[in-house]
ROFINU-336981 format. One record per residue: x negated, z negated, y negated of N, C-alpha, C in turn. Coordinates in steps of 0.1 Angstrom, whole numbers, plus 2048, in hexadecimal, padded with zeros to 3 digits. Example, Ala and Ser with C-alpha at 12.3 -4.5 7.8 and 13.67 -1.06 7.14 Angstrom:
// ROFINU-336981
 n_px n_pz n_py ca_px ca_pz ca_py c_px c_pz c_py
  77C  7B2  839   785   7B2   82D  77C  7B2  821
  780  7B9  816   777   7B9   80B  77F  7B1  800
This chain:
// ROFINU-336981
 n_px n_pz n_py ca_px ca_pz ca_py c_px c_pz c_py
  5B7  A96  3C4   5B9   AA5   3C3  5C8  AA8  3C2
  5D0  A9F  3C9   5DE   AA2   3C9  5E4  AA2  3BB
  5E0  A98  3B2   5E5   A98   3A5  5E1  AA4  39D
  5D5  AAA  39F   5D1   AB6   398  5DA  AC2  39D
  5DD  AC2  3AA   5E5   ACD   3AF  5F3  ACC  3A9
  5F8  AC0  3A8   606   ABE   3A2  606  AC3  393
  5FB  AC0  38C   5FA   AC4   37E  5FA  AD3  37D
  5F2  ADA  386   5F1   AE8   386  5FF  AEE  389
  606  AE8  393   614   AED   396  61D  AEB  38A
  61C  AE0  383   625   ADE   378  622  AE8  36D
  615  AEB  36A   612   AF5   360  616  B03  364
  616  B06  371   61B   B13   376  62A  B14  374
  631  B09  377   640   B09   376  645  B09  368
  63D  B04  35E   642   B02   351  647  B10  34B
  63F  B1B  34C   644   B28   347  650  B2D  34E
  651  B2A  35B   65D   B2E   363  669  B27  35E
  668  B1A  35C   673   B12   357  677  B16  34A
  66E  B19  341   671   B1D   333  678  B2B  334
  674  B34  33C   67A   B41   33E  688  B3F  343
  68A  B36  34D   698   B34   352  6A1  B2E  348
  69C  B25  340   6A4   B1F   335  6A8  B2A  32B
  69F  B33  327   6A2   B3E   31E  6AC  B47  324
  6AB  B4B  330   6B4   B54   337  6C2  B4E  339
  6C2  B41  33C   6CF   B3A   33C  6D7  B3B  32F
  6CF  B3A  324   6D6   B3B   317  6DB  B49  314
  6D4  B53  319   6D8   B61   317  6E6  B63  31D
  6E7  B5D  329   6F4   B5F   331  6FF  B55  32D
  6FC  B4C  324   706   B42   321  709  B41  312
  700  B46  309   702   B45   2FB  70E  B4E  2F7
  718  B49  2EF   723   B51   2EC  720  B5D  2E3
  714  B5C  2DC   710   B67   2D4  708  B72  2DB
  706  B70  2E9   6FF   B79   2F1  709  B82  2F8
  707  B90  2F7   711   B99   2FE  710  B97  30D
  705  B92  313   703   B90   321  70C  B84  326
  710  B7C  31D   718   B70   321  726  B75  325
  72A  B81  322   737   B86   326  737  B90  331
  72C  B91  338   72B   B9A   343  72F  B93  350
  733  B9B  35A   737   B94   367  72C  B8B  36C
  730  B80  372   727   B77   378  71E  B70  36E
  720  B71  361   717   B6B   357  716  B5C  359
  722  B55  35C   722   B47   35E  719  B43  36A
  71A  B4A  375   713   B47   380  704  B49  37E
  700  B54  377   6F2   B56   374  6ED  B4C  36A
  6F5  B48  360   6F0   B3E   357  6EE  B30  35E
  6F8  B2D  367   6F7   B20   36E  6EB  B20  377
  6E8  B2B  37E   6DD   B2C   387  6D0  B2B  380
  6CE  B32  374   6C2   B30   36C  6C0  B22  366
  6CC  B1D  362   6CB   B0F   35D  6C6  B05  367
  6CB  B06  373   6C7   AFE   37E  6B8  B00  381
  6B4  B0C  381   6A6   B0F   384  69D  B09  379
  6A2  B09  36D   69A   B03   361  699  AF4  364
  6A3  AEE  368   6A3   ADF   369  69B  ADB  375
  69B  AE3  380   693   AE0   38C  684  AE2  389
  680  AEA  37F   672   AED   37D  66C  AE6  371
  675  AE0  368   670   ADB   35B  668  ACE  35D
  660  ACA  353   65A   ABD   353  662  AB4  34B
  665  AA8  350   66E   A9E   349  666  A94  342
  667  A93  335   661   A89   32D  669  A7D  32C
  663  A72  327   66A   A65   325  676  A67  31C
  682  A64  320   68E   A65   317  68E  A5A  30D
  696  A5C  303   698   A51   2F9  6A2  A47  2FD
  6A2  A3B  2F8   6AC   A31   2FB  6B9  A36  2F4
  6B8  A3A  2E8   6C4   A3F   2E1  6CE  A35  2DE
  6CA  A28  2DD   6D4   A1D   2DA  6D3  A1A  2CB
  6DB  A22  2C4   6DB   A20   2B5  6E6  A17  2B0
  6F0  A15  2B7   6FB   A0C   2B3  700  A04  2BE
  707  9F9  2BB   70F   9F2   2C5  71B  9ED  2BF
  725  9E8  2C7   732   9E4   2C2  733  9D4  2C3
  734  9CD  2B8   735   9BF   2B9  741  9BB  2B1
  74A  9B3  2B8   757   9AF   2B2  75E  9BB  2AC
  75E  9C7  2B3   765   9D3   2AF  75F  9D9  2A3
  753  9D5  29F   74C   9DB   293  73F  9E2  298
  73D  9EE  293   731   9F6   297  725  9F0  290
  71A  9ED  297   70E   9E6   292  702  9EF  295
  6FA  9F1  28B   6EE   9F9   28D  6E4  9F2  296
  6DD  9F9  29F   6D2   9F3   2A7  6C5  9F9  2A3
  6BB  9F1  2A1   6AE   9F5   29C  6A4  9F2  2A8
  69F  9FC  2AE   695   9FA   2B9  687  9F8  2B3
  682  9EC  2B6   675   9E8   2B1  66B  9E4  2BC
  65E  9E6  2B9   654   9E2   2C3  64E  9D4  2BE
  651  9CA  2C6   64D   9BC   2C2  63E  9BA  2C5
  63A  9BF  2D0   62C   9BD   2D5  628  9C9  2DD
  61C  9CE  2DB   616   9D9   2E3  60A  9D5  2EB
  60B  9D6  2F8   600   9D3   301  5FC  9E1  307
  5F0  9E1  30D   5EB   9EE   312  5F5  9F4  31C
  5FC  9EC  324   604   9F2   32F  613  9EF  32C
  617  9E9  321   625   9E6   31E  627  9E4  310
  633  9E9  30B   638   9E6   2FE  644  9DD  2FF
  644  9D2  2F7   650   9C9   2F7  659  9CE  2EC
  665  9D3  2F0   66F   9D8   2E6  679  9CE  2E3
  67E  9CF  2D6   68A   9C7   2D2  694  9D1  2CC
  6A0  9D0  2D2   6AB   9D7   2CD  6B3  9CF  2C3
  6AE  9CF  2B7   6B3   9C6   2AC  6C0  9CB  2A7
  6CA  9C2  2A7   6D7   9C6   2A2  6D7  9C2  293
  6DA  9CC  28A   6DA   9CA   27C  6E8  9C5  278
  6E9  9B8  279   6F6   9B2   277  6FB  9B1  268
  707  9B6  265   70C   9B4   258  710  9A5  255
  712  9A2  249   715   994   245  721  98E  24D
  72B  996  250   736   991   257  734  98E  266
  728  992  26B   725   98F   279  719  986  27A
  716  97F  26F   70A   976   26F  709  96C  27A
  715  968  27F   715   95E   28A  70E  963  297
  70E  970  298   707   976   2A4  6F8  975  2A4
  6F2  971  299   6E4   96F   298  6E0  964  2A3
  6E9  95C  2A7   6E6   951   2B0  6E9  955  2BE
  6ED  962  2C1   6EF   966   2CE  6E3  964  2D7
  6E5  962  2E4   6D9   95F   2ED  6CF  96B  2ED
  6C2  967  2ED   6B7   970   2EE  6B4  973  2FD
  6B4  980  300   6B3   984   30E  6A7  98E  30F
  69E  98B  318   693   994   31B  695  99B  328
  697  9A8  328   699   9B0   334  68C  9B6  339
  688  9B2  345   67C   9B8   34B  67F  9C5  353
  67B  9D0  34E   67E   9DD   354  674  9DF  360
  678  9E6  36A   66F   9E8   375  663  9F1  371
  658  9EE  377   64C   9F6   376  64B  9FC  384
  653  A06  387   654   A0C   395  656  A1B  395
  652  A21  38A   652   A30   38A  65B  A36  380
  664  A2F  37A   66D   A34   370  66A  A2D  362
  66F  A34  358   66D   A2E   34A  678  A22  349
  675  A1A  33F   67E   A0F   33C  68C  A14  337
  68C  A20  333   699   A26   32E  6A3  A27  339
  69F  A25  346   6A8   A24   351  6B2  A18  34F
  6AE  A0E  347   6B7   A03   344  6BE  A04  337
  6C0  A10  333   6C7   A13   326  6D5  A0C  327
  6DC  A0E  332   6EA   A09   333  6EA  9FA  334
  6DF  9F4  33A   6DE   9E6   33B  6DD  9E0  32D
  6D4  9E6  324   6D3   9E1   317  6E0  9E3  30F
  6E6  9EF  310   6F2   9F2   309  6FD  9E8  30C
  6FF  9E4  318   70A   9DA   31C  707  9CC  317
  6FA  9C9  314   6F7   9BB   310  6F6  9BA  301
  6F5  9C5  2FA   6F2   9C4   2EB  6FE  9BD  2E4
  70A  9BF  2E7   715   9B9   2DF  715  9A9  2E0
  70E  9A4  2EB   70F   995   2ED  701  98F  2EC
  6F6  996  2EC   6E9   990   2ED  6DF  997  2E4
  6D4  990  2E1   6C9   995   2D9  6BF  99A  2E3
  6BE  9A7  2E5   6B7   9AD   2F1  6A9  9B2  2EE
  6A0  9AE  2F7   692   9B3   2F8  690  9B9  306
  687  9C2  306   684   9CA   312  676  9CE  314
  671  9CD  320   663   9D2   323  663  9E1  325
  65B  9E8  31E   65A   9F7   31F  64C  9FA  324
  64B  9FC  331   63E   9FE   337  638  A0C  334
  62B  A0C  332   624   A18   32E  620  A20  33A
  621  A2D  33A   61C   A35   344  60D  A34  346
  609  A30  352   5FB   A2C   354  5F2  A38  351
  5F6  A44  353   5ED   A4F   350  5EA  A51  341
  5F1  A49  339   5EF   A4A   32A  5E7  A3E  325
  5E2  A35  32F   5DA   A2A   32B  5CC  A2D  32E
  5C3  A2D  323   5B5   A30   326  5AF  A27  32F
  5A5  A2C  337   59E   A24   341  597  A18  33A
  594  A19  32E   58D   A0E   327  596  A01  325
  5A3  A03  327   5AC   9F7   327  5AB  9EF  333
  5A4  9F3  33D   5A2   9EB   349  5AD  9EC  353
  5AC  9E5  35E   5B7   9E7   369  5C3  9DE  365
  5CE  9E0  36D   5DA   9D9   36C  5DF  9D5  379
  5DD  9C8  37C   5E1   9C2   389  5EF  9BB  389
  5F4  9B8  394   601   9B0   394  5FF  9A3  38D
  5F3  99D  38E   5F0   990   386  5F1  993  377
  5ED  99F  372   5EE   9A2   364  5FD  9A4  360
  605  9A9  369   613   9AB   367  619  99D  365
  616  993  36D   61B   986   36C  617  980  35E
  60A  982  35A   606   97D   34E  60D  984  342
  610  990  343   618   997   339  625  990  337
  62C  98D  343   639   986   343  638  979  33C
  62D  971  33F   62C   964   339  629  966  32A
  621  96F  326   61F   971   317  62B  975  310
  634  97E  315   640   982   30F  64A  976  30E
  64A  96E  318   653   962   318  64F  958  30E
  642  956  30D   63D   94D   303  63F  952  2F5
  63E  95F  2F3   640   965   2E6  64F  963  2E1
  658  965  2EA   666   965   2E6  66D  958  2E9
  667  94F  2F0   66D   942   2F4  66E  939  2E9
  673  92C  2EB   677   928   2F9  685  92A  2FD
  68E  92D  2F4   69C   92E   2F7  69F  93D  2FB
  69A  941  307   69A   94F   30B  6A0  950  319
  6A8  95B  31B   6AD   95E   328  6A6  96A  32E
  6A3  96A  33A   69C   975   341  6A5  97D  34A
  6A4  98A  34A   6AB   992   354  6A0  99C  35A
  69F  99B  367   695   9A4   36D  69D  9AD  377
  69A  9BA  376   6A1   9C4   37E  698  9CA  388
  69B  9C8  395   693   9CD   3A0  685  9C8  3A1
  67B  9D0  3A0   66D   9CC   3A3  668  9C0  39B
  66C  9BF  38E   666   9B3   386  66B  9A6  38A
  675  9A5  393   67A   998   397  66E  98F  39D
  665  996  3A4   65A   98E   3AA  650  989  39F
  64A  991  397   641   98C   38C  648  983  382
  655  985  37F   65C   97C   376  65E  96E  37D
  662  96E  389   663   961   390  655  95A  391
  64B  962  393   63D   95D   393  63A  957  385
  63D  95E  37A   63A   959   36D  641  94D  36A
  64E  94C  36D   656   940   36A  651  934  372
  64D  937  37E   648   92C   387  63B  926  381
  632  92F  37C   626   92A   376  629  922  369
  632  927  361   635   920   355  63C  913  358
  644  912  362   64A   905   366  640  8FC  36C
  637  901  374   62C   8F8   379  624  8F1  36E
  622  8F9  363   61A   8F4   358  622  8ED  34E
  62F  8EB  350   638   8E4   347  637  8EB  339
  636  8F8  339   635   900   32D  642  900  325
  642  8FD  318   64E   8FC   310  655  90A  30F
  64F  914  313   655   922   312  65E  925  31E
  65F  91C  328   667   91E   334  675  923  32F
  67A  92E  335   687   934   330  693  92C  334
  69E  92F  32E   6AA   927   331  6B0  92C  33E
  6AF  939  341   6B5   93F   34D  6AE  94B  352
  6B0  94E  35F   6AB   95B   365  6B6  961  36C
  6B8  96E  369   6C1   976   371  6B9  981  379
  6BA  981  386   6B2   98A   38E  6BB  993  395
  6B8  9A0  394   6C1   9AB   399  6BA  9B4  3A2
  6BE  9B5  3AF   6BA   9BE   3B8  6AB  9BF  3BA
  6A4  9B3  3BC   696   9B3   3BD  690  9AF  3CA
  684  9B2  3CD   67D   9AF   3DA  677  9A2  3DB
  67F  997  3D9   679   98A   3DA  674  987  3E8
  67C  98A  3F2   678   988   400  67D  994  408
  674  99E  40A   677   9AA   410  678  9A9  41F
  676  99E  425   678   99C   433  687  99C  436
  68F  999  42D   69E   999   42F  6A4  9A7  42E
  6AA  9AB  438   6B1   9B8   438  6A8  9C3  432
  69D  9C6  437   694   9D0   432  69A  9DE  431
  698  9E4  426   69D   9F2   424  693  9FC  427
  696  A09  425   68D   A14   428  681  A13  41F
  683  A0E  412   678   A0C   409  66E  A01  40F
  674  9F6  413   66C   9EC   419  664  9F0  425
  66B  9F8  42E   664   9FD   43A  659  A06  437
  65A  A0E  42C   64F   A17   428  643  A0F  424
  645  A04  41E   63A   9FC   419  633  9F4  424
  639  9F3  42F   633   9EB   43A  62F  9F4  446
  634  A00  446   631   A09   451  622  A0D  452
  61C  A0D  446   60D   A11   446  605  A04  441
  5F9  A04  445   5F0   9F9   441  5ED  9FA  432
  5E9  9EF  42C   5E5   9EF   41E  5DB  9FA  41A
  5D1  9FC  423   5C6   A06   421  5CC  A14  420
  5D7  A17  427   5DD   A25   427  5E2  A28  419
  5E9  A1E  413   5EE   A20   405  5E2  A22  3FB
  5D8  A1A  3FD   5CC   A1C   3F4  5C5  A29  3F5
  5C5  A2F  402   5BE   A3B   404  5C6  A48  402
  5D3  A47  403   5DC   A52   403  5E5  A54  3F8
  5E8  A4A  3F0   5F2   A4C   3E5  5ED  A48  3D7
  5E0  A45  3D7   5D9   A42   3CA  5D1  A4D  3C6
  5D2  A52  3B9   5CB   A5D   3B4  5C6  A5B  3A6
  5BC  A62  3A2   5B7   A61   394  5BE  A6A  38B
  5C1  A65  37F   5C8   A6D   375  5BF  A78  370
  5C5  A84  36F   5BE   A90   36B  5B9  A8F  35C
  5B0  A98  359   5AA   A98   34C  5B3  A9B  340
  5BF  AA0  343   5C8   AA4   338  5D0  A98  332
  5CD  A8C  337   5D4   A80   332  5CA  A76  32D
  5CF  A6D  324   5C6   A62   31E  5C1  A59  329
  5C8  A57  334   5C3   A4E   33F  5BB  A55  349
  5B3  A5F  345   5AA   A67   34E  5A2  A5E  356
  5A2  A60  363   59B   A59   36E  5A1  A4C  372
  5AB  A47  36B   5B2   A3B   36F  5B8  A3D  37C
  5B7  A34  386   5BE   A35   393  5CD  A31  391
  5D6  A39  396   5E4   A37   395  5EB  A3A  3A2
  5F7  A35  3A3   601   A3A   3AD  60A  A43  3A5
  609  A50  3A7   610   A5A   39E  61F  A59  39F
  625  A5A  394   634   A5A   393  63A  A64  39B
  634  A70  39C   63A   A7B   3A4  63B  A78  3B3
  632  A6F  3B8   633   A6B   3C6  63F  A61  3C8
  640  A58  3BE   64B   A4F   3BF  659  A56  3BE
  659  A60  3B5   665   A68   3B3  669  A70  3C0
  65E  A76  3C6   660   A7D   3D3  666  A74  3DE
  661  A67  3DE   665   A5E   3E8  674  A5A  3E6
  678  A58  3D9   686   A55   3D7  68F  A60  3DB
  68B  A6C  3D7   693   A78   3DB  694  A7A  3EA
  689  A77  3F1   689   A78   400  692  A6E  406
  695  A63  400   69E   A59   406  6AD  A5F  407
  6B1  A67  3FD   6BE   A6D   3FD  6BE  A7C  3F9
  6B7  A84  401   6B6   A92   3FD  6C3  A9A  3FC
  6CD  A96  405   6DA   A9D   405  6E1  A9A  3F9
  6E1  A8D  3F4   6E8   A89   3E8  6E3  A91  3DC
  6D6  A92  3DB   6D0   A99   3CF  6D3  AA8  3D0
  6D2  AAE  3DC   6D6   ABC   3DE  6E4  ABF  3DA
  6ED  AB6  3DE   6FB   AB8   3DB  6FE  AB6  3CC
  6F6  AAD  3C6   6F8   AAB   3B8  6F4  AB7  3B0
  6E9  ABE  3B4   6E5   ACA   3AD  6EE  AD6  3AF
  6F4  AD6  3BB   6FE   AE1   3BE  70A  ADF  3B6
  70F  AD2  3B5   71A   ACF   3AD  718  AD2  39E
  70B  AD0  399   708   AD3   38C  70A  AE2  389
  705  AEA  393   706   AF9   392  715  AFC  391
  71E  AF6  399   72C   AF9   399  733  AF5  38C
  72E  AE9  387   734   AE5   37A  731  AEF  36F
  725  AF5  36F   721   AFE   365  72A  B0B  367
  72B  B0F  373   733   B1B   376  742  B1A  371
  747  B0E  373   755   B0B   36F  756  B08  360
  74B  B06  35A   74B   B02   34C  74F  AF3  349
  74C  AEB  353   74F   ADD   352  743  AD6  34C
  742  AD6  33F   736   AD1   338  734  AC2  339
  73F  ABB  339   73E   AAC   33A  737  AA7  346
  73B  AAD  352   734   AA9   35E  726  AAE  35F
  724  ABA  35A   716   AC0   359  70D  AB7  351
  712  AB3  345   70A   AAA   33C  707  A9D  343
  710  A98  34B   70E   A8B   352  702  A8D  35C
  702  A98  363   6F7   A9C   36C  6EA  A9C  364
  6EA  AA3  359   6DD   AA4   351  6D8  A97  34C
  6E1  A8E  348   6DD   A81   343  6D7  A79  34E
  6DD  A79  35A   6D7   A72   366  6CA  A77  36A
  6C8  A84  36B   6BB   A89   370  6B1  A8A  365
  6B5  A8A  358   6AB   A89   34E  6A4  A7C  34F
  6AB  A71  353   6A5   A64   355  69E  A63  363
  6A5  A68  36D   6A0   A66   37B  693  A6E  37D
  692  A79  377   686   A82   379  67B  A7F  370
  67D  A76  366   672   A72   35D  66B  A66  363
  65F  A68  368   658   A5D   370  64B  A5A  369
  646  A4E  36D   639   A4A   367  62F  A46  373
  622  A46  370   618   A42   37A  617  A33  379
  614  A2D  384   611   A1F   385  602  A1C  386
  5FD  A11  380   5EF   A0E   382  5ED  A0B  391
  5E2  A11  397   5E0   A0F   3A5  5DF  A01  3A9
  5D8  9F9  3A1   5D6   9EB   3A5  5E3  9E3  3A6
  5EC  9E5  39D   5F9   9DF   39D  601  9E4  3A9
  601  9F1  3AB   609   9F6   3B6  604  9F1  3C4
  5F7  9F1  3C6   5F1   9EC   3D2  5F3  9DD  3D4
  5F2  9D5  3C9   5F5   9C7   3CA  603  9C5  3CE
  60C  9CC  3C9   61B   9CB   3CC  61D  9CE  3DB
  617  9D9  3E0   618   9DC   3EE  614  9D0  3F7
  608  9CB  3F3   603   9C0   3FC  60A  9B3  3FA
  60C  9AE  3ED   611   9A1   3EB  620  9A0  3ED
  628  9AA  3E9   636   9A9   3EA  63C  9AE  3F7
  637  9BA  3FB   63D   9C1   407  636  9BE  414
  629  9BC  414   622   9BB   421  620  9AC  425
  61B  9A4  41B   618   997   41E  623  98D  41A
  62C  991  412   638   988   40E  633  97B  409
  629  97C  400   622   96F   3FB  62B  966  3F3
  634  96C  3EB   63D   963   3E3  646  95A  3EC
  64E  960  3F5   657   957   3FD  64F  94F  407
  643  952  40A   63B   94A   414  633  93F  40C
  634  93F  3FF   62E   934   3F8  61E  935  3F7
  619  942  3F8   60A   943   3F8  606  94D  3EE
  60E  94F  3E3   60A   959   3D9  602  951  3CE
  5F7  956  3CB   5EE   950   3C0  5EC  95A  3B5
  5EE  956  3A9   5EC   95E   39D  5E0  958  395
  5D5  95F  394   5C9   959   38D  5C5  94B  393
  5C7  94A  3A0   5C2   93E   3A6  5CD  933  3A7
  5D8  935  3A0   5E3   92B   3A0  5EF  92F  3A9
  5F3  926  3B1   5FE   929   3BB  60B  92A  3B3
  612  935  3B7   620   937   3B1  629  92E  3B9
  62F  924  3B2   638   91A   3B9  646  91A  3B3
  64F  922  3B8   65D   923   3B3  664  915  3B4
  65F  90D  3BD   665   8FF   3BF  663  8F6  3B3
  65A  8FB  3AA   657   8F3   39D  661  8F6  392
  669  900  394   673   904   38A  67F  8FB  38B
  682  8F4  380   68D   8EA   380  697  8EC  375
  692  8F1  36A   69B   8F1   35E  6A1  8FF  35C
  69D  909  363   6A2   917   361  6AE  91A  36A
  6B9  91E  364   6C5   923   36B  6C1  930  372
  6C7  933  37E   6C3   93E   385  6CF  946  38B
  6D0  953  388   6DB   95B   38C  6D5  967  393
  6D9  969  3A0   6D4   974   3A8  6E0  97E  3AA
  6DC  98B  3A9   6E7   995   3AB  6E2  9A0  3B4
  6EA  9A4  3BE   6E7   9AE   3C7  6F2  9B8  3C8
  6EF  9C4  3CC   6F9   9CE   3CE  6FC  9D0  3DD
  709  9D0  3E0   70D   9D1   3EE  707  9DD  3F5
  705  9E8  3EE   700   9F5   3F4  6F2  9F8  3F0
  6EB  9EE  3EB   6DD   9F0   3E7  6D4  9F5  3F2
  6CE  A01  3F1   6C6   A06   3FC  6B7  A05  3F8
  6B4  9FE  3ED   6A6   9FB   3E9  6A2  9ED  3EB
  6AA  9E3  3E6   6A8   9D5   3E9  6B4  9D0  3F1
  6B1  9CD  3FE   6BB   9C9   407  6C2  9BC  404
  6CE  9BA  40B   6D6   9AE   409  6CE  9A2  40C
  6CE  998  403   6C7   98B   405  6B9  98B  3FF
  6B3  997  3FC   6A5   997   3F7  6A4  990  3E9
  6AE  992  3E1   6AE   98C   3D4  6B3  97D  3D4
  6BE  97C  3DD   6C4   96E   3DE  6BA  964  3E3
  6AF  969  3EA   6A5   960   3EF  69F  957  3E3
  69F  95C  3D7   69A   954   3CC  6A1  946  3CA
  6AE  946  3CE   6B6   93A   3CD  6B0  92F  3D6
  6AC  933  3E2   6A6   929   3EB  698  925  3E7
  690  92F  3E2   682   92C   3DE  682  922  3D2
  68C  923  3C9   68D   91B   3BD  696  90F  3C1
  691  907  3CA   69A   8FC   3D0  69B  8F0  3C7
  693  8EF  3BC   694   8E4   3B3  69F  8E6  3A8
  6A4  8F3  3A7   6AE   8F5   39D  6BB  8F0  3A3
  6C2  8E8  39B   6CF   8E2   3A0  6D9  8ED  3A4
  6E1  8EB  3AE   6EA   8F5   3B3  6F4  8FA  3A9
  6F7  8F1  39F   701   8F5   395  6FB  8FE  38B
  6EE  901  38B   6E7   90A   382  6E2  917  38A
  6E8  918  396   6E5   924   39E  6F1  92C  3A0
  6F0  939  3A1   6FC   942   3A3  6F7  94F  3AA
  700  954  3B2   6FD   961   3B8  709  96A  3B8
  706  977  3B6   711   981   3B6  70C  98D  3BF
  715  991  3C9   713   99D   3D0  71E  9A7  3CA
  719  9B1  3C4   722   9BB   3BD  727  9C5  3C8
  734  9C4  3CB   739   9CC   3D6  73A  9DB  3D2
  737  9E4  3DB   737   9F2   3D8  72D  9F7  3CF
  722  9F0  3CD   718   9F3   3C3  70B  9F5  3CA
  704  A01  3C7   6F7   A03   3CC  6EC  9FE  3C2
  6E0  A02  3C5   6D5   9FC   3BD  6D6  9FF  3AE
  6D8  A0C  3AA   6D9   A0F   39C  6E6  A0A  396
  6F1  A08  39E   6FD   A03   399  6FD  9F4  394
  6F2  9ED  399   6F0   9DF   394  6EE  9DE  385
  6E7  9E8  380   6E4   9E7   371  6E8  9F3  369
  6F0  9FC  36F   6F4   A08   367  702  A0D  36D
  70A  A12  364   716   A18   369  722  A0F  366
  72E  A14  36B   73B   A0D   368  73B  9FF  36E
  738  9FE  37A   739   9F1   380  72F  9E7  37A
  723  9EB  375   71A   9E3   36E  721  9DE  361
  727  9E7  35A   72D   9E4   34D  739  9DB  34E
  741  9DE  358   74E   9D7   359  74D  9CA  361
  745  9C9  36B   745   9BE   374  739  9B5  374
  72D  9BB  372   720   9B4   373  71C  9AE  366
  71B  9B7  35C   716   9B3   34F  71E  9A7  349
  72C  9A7  34A   733   99B   345  730  98E  34C
  72D  98F  359   729   983   361  71C  97E  35C
  712  987  359   705   983   354  707  97C  346
  70E  982  33D   710   97D   330  717  96F  331
  720  96D  33A   727   960   33C  71D  956  341
  714  95A  34A   70A   951   350  700  94D  345
  6FC  956  33D   6F2   953   332  6F8  94A  328
  704  94C  324   70B   943   31A  70D  935  320
  710  934  32D   712   927   333  705  91F  334
  6F9  926  333   6EC   91F   334  6E4  922  328
  6EA  922  31C   6E2   926   310  6DE  919  308
  6DC  90E  310   6D6   902   309  6D0  8F9  314
């Protein structure tokens, strides 16, 4: 019933948001006489803020149309390599001119985006920073409310099998980067491939801010997942998709609940951000205002998660810690990271990460004990929070170059 109530609320707010947007234009458009009345900027800013607080946020575009290689602008063509019911495998193909033909041999990198409530476009900056040096692929997860019930359920085991299928499709000379949540299924997939001596085993894995072992320095997110029993999550946060979507009657963990949880972690920060946005508009500081819009256009665009996958993750990753305890089975086969021998491993954590605590990702280095020490590496990014690991200035200037260097060092 909660999902239906949310939909009714959204439909009620849509006209209010549209009215606020139109009114903000009346008080800000240079061709409008009201734009030159006293307090017009304050009125326009207030209505604009009301519009953004009430609007429905759709999936943003990646917008990665060009990249810069050897100081030359190169066109980027976004292609769908493979479509699965719950995920599209994207390729950001660089259309290389004849003078840059040598870059055809740049390392192939598959980035696993999180399936944790936001669209894969959250990794836009991640892709942008790697495009000049790598041939980049990305998992683009489908909003579960858009997947018809006839496509069946999607469990954590299915996620692992998706990972294995993508690696086999693009391998064998492939490098993997997993950001946050997918570090666990990606490590599971590579473990199973290694146990089977599969020729598609990748050359390297870079794991960033992920919950490999959430017993280490548990965060508020980890505490939330363990404070209640598994049955509570099943009974209180899983709802059926309303009839207005293709996934009607599919059980999901709604994106709006995940979004509310993230906002509740730092309510003062978000309130101050919106107040600052209002002040930027009043002062006419359009650059800072546009930066706020870009961030919240992404942050507020959320997706529903398949209930089976969400509940599996709560139980396997956060409550029972099956991966670090060595008792995680996928389709009856034990996930054994100790079987990984040929894959180079780079773990990255943010000093200020309040979602994946210090040491949780680094635990992968100990689990993969058969990998030679010379093929293991760890980086703690100082002054960086969770999102700063894969987006922003420190990502572009400090972290991305280290990843590219690591990939090139293990590209054979």
